[in-house]
N, C-alpha and C positions, 0 to 999 in steps of 0.2 A: 445561509449561504448557497443558490443549487446550482450545484455541475450534472452536468446529460456527460453525455457521450458512451461511445463501441465498449462493451463490457469483455474475457475474457472467462470459462468455466473449467473448474481448471476439474477432469476428472477423475481425481482422487485424493491418496492423502500429499500435499509437498513438502521436503522436507529442503527448512537452509537450505543442503548441501547438494540439491539439483539447481536450487532459484540462480545460483554460484557453484558451481562446482570448483573442485576442491585448486586444479593448478590458473584460478584468478585470483585465492584469494588471497597472494602477493602482492595484487598488484594497485596504484594511488588507488585514496579514496579518492574516486571523479564519477560521477553521475553519466558525462560522456563515453567514457573507458568502459566500465561496470556496467555498461548499456549494451553492449556489442556482442558480449553470448550470456548477457540471464533467460535465466528459464532453458537456457541448451540440454539439461539434463532429466527437465522436465516432461521433453517431447525433443524427440526424434524431426518434428517439423521446425525444430527455433534451436537443434543444432543446428547454429550456421554463423556463420555475421551478423548482427544485428536483424537474425528469424524473431524475434520473437519484439524488439522494440520496427521492427516493419510494419507490425497488421494494425496501430492506429489504435492501439486500448487506448481507453480510460480508468477501465477498475479491472479488478480482478473480483471475483466472485471462488467462495469459496469454502471447504466445509470443516471435520476437526482439527483445530493443531496450526494450523496454515505459519511454513515459516519451521517447521521444530526442527528435532533431530541435536540439541544439543552445543550448536555454534557457534556465538555470540559472534560471526562476523559481516560489519555494518556494508561488503561489498553488498548486502541481499538488493538494501534498506536505498542505496543509494543508486545501484540498477534497475530496482524495475519508478524507480523516479527517472533515471535517463532515460528509461524506455518509455516517457511519459503516465506512469499510471496515475493520475490522483487519488486518489481510496484502494482499500483491498477489504471488503466484507466479505466473514465466514463468521463461522458458529465459531469459534472461535480459535486463541494465537501463540501459537509457542511465547511468554515469556519475555527470553531476551531480545526479540527478535520486538516485539509490540516496542516494547521500551525504546528499541533502536529508534522507528518509527516517526514515536513522539521524539523523540533527540532531532528528528531532523526533516519533521512535518510532513508524513506522510502517518493519514488519520486506516488507523485498522479500526477500521466498524464491528462488532458484537453483533451477527443477524440469526438469526435462528434458524434456520432451513433453507436461506434463501437458494443458496445451491441446485434444490428441487427446483424454484421455480422463474428462473433464469436457465437457458442457452450458449453459446459463444456464437457471439456477433450481436445479438439484440440491444438494444437503446436505453440504458437506466437515466433517470435520474434521480440527482439522492439532495437531499432540503441538507447542508450540514446543521444545523440548530437545533432542528423537531425529532431529527434521525430518520424521518420518512423516506422510504428511496422506492420511485417508482420504475416502473419497469413494462417501460414505453411502444415497446412490443408488439409483449402480449395482453395488458393493463392490470395484473399485477402487482398489488401495494404490496411490502414488506415497510415493520415499524422495527427500528435496529434502535440499538444501544446508543442515545445522540452524545455527543462529543459532551467533554466534560469543555468549559469556557476557558479555558485556562489551556485547553489540546487544541482548543481551534488560535486561543491568542498566538503560543508559538506555531504550530501551521501554517500563518497567516504570517508569520518573520521570515518566513522560513527556519526556522527549526530553531531548538534550545541556543544556542550559542550564539544566535540576531536576536533575539528574543531577551535576553540576558543587554548584548549588548546595549542593544534597545533601550532599554528599562536601565542604566545606568546612563547613558544621554542624557535621560529624563532626571536624572533624581530621583527616579519612587524603584532603586528593585529594595530599599528596606522596608519596599509595603507588599511582598512576597512574604510569605506567614511559609 
């Protein structure tokens, strides 16, 4: 499956604590609600209601340990999804948020040095099956780690719970090993 859209490039280390700031950790887990203040702690330009969501980004491009900081708050993932993010490309990810991303069906894709070849506003095309990311703005091509087939299935189902519900309904839950 190919997805095309505009990227936002993080200028440095992006902590989970800044993607969703502490006052919003107790809000309900809701895509629309969590998107209202997503990235408010990352950049002053986003520190207004729907500041990030209103920009129309499809992808985030980042460096090392995206969404780190040791807090496994699901609001980070639901906020990014509610803001329209379809995938995050980075050198590496915090393990807690990487797992949350899989659970909710938001692809976190490892792609070494992608941040060096992209600028905010560039148009990217990502092939989730091959891992190829094309920067349509400057012509650069990156080879990311392709998603595991089960991660693609979870994302297509709309998250882990929907994936399991579907498998139960199909009677194929025992096929999972």
